[in-house]
N, C-alpha and C positions, 0 to 999 in steps of 0.2 A: 109794922108793914113799910118804915120809912128809908130811906136808902139814901147814902149823902154818896155822890157825885164828887168826888177828887183829883180829875181830870183837866187841865182847865180847857182843853181845846175841846172836847165832853159838854162842858160845861156850853162856852160859845157855842156847839153844835146849837147845842138843844136852843139856847135863848134867840139866839136865829127863825130855828121853827120857829119859835113863838111866836116873834113880834113878824112874820112873815103870814103866821094865818093867826093872829090876831089874837093867842088866848094864853092863857098860865101854863108854865111849864110841865106840871104837871097833862093837863091834857095837850100840851106838845108831845111828850116822851108817851102818852098812850098813845092816840093816835100811831104816832109813829113802831112803835112795836107791834100794836095792834095792823097796821098794814105789810108788816115785816112779816106778820106770822100769815095771814092772809095769801101772799105771796109762795110763800113754803107751802100752805097745804094745796096751792094749785100749783106749782109747780108739777113737771110730772118725775115722775121716779127715771135713774139714770137705766136704768136695766131698760126698762120699755122702749125710751132713747134709742138706743144699742138695738133693742130688740126688729125697731124702725129703721134704722140704716141698715138695719143687717137683709132686714128684708127689700128691699129697697135696693141693695146691690147684688142679688142674691137675685133683680130682674132680669139682669143686662146678659143676654146670650155672650157667653160662653166663643173666646177670639178662635183658639186654639194657639194662639201668638203665645209664645214660652218667653214669661221675664225673670232673664238668669241676669249674671251677671252680667254680659257685654248691652245686654238693656237696658242698663244703672248706670254704668258708664258713659253710655252713649245720649243718656239725659244729662252729663256734664260735660266740661270742659275747660281745662282751666284757664282759658283764654277768659272763658264767659262765664261763671259757672250755670248760670241759671237760663243758657238757651242749649239746648240740644245742637250736639255739631251738625247733625245731619241738617238743620236750621242755617248753618255758617257758609254761606261764598271760601271757596281755598283764597286763597290771599297770591 
C-alpha cells in the first residue's frame, strides 16, 4: 500500500504542510487528499452551473436591439480597443 514520492517539489510541499499542521508526513498527505476529495464532492457539476447562468440570462427582457457587425465594431476602436467609440470625444 505504500508509495514513494520521487518529486522533490512534492516532497517539500508535503513536509511544509506537515510542519505547519504539526503532524507526520502520512497524516499531512491524508488530510490534504481528504480535503481535496471533499472539495470535489461539494463542487457543483459544470452542467448545473451553466444551467443556472442560462436561466439568469433568460430572465433579462429582450431589447429588440441587433448585435450585428456594426455593434461589435463600435465596441472597439484602433485608438483605444477597450473603449467604445461612442464614449470617446471627437478630436
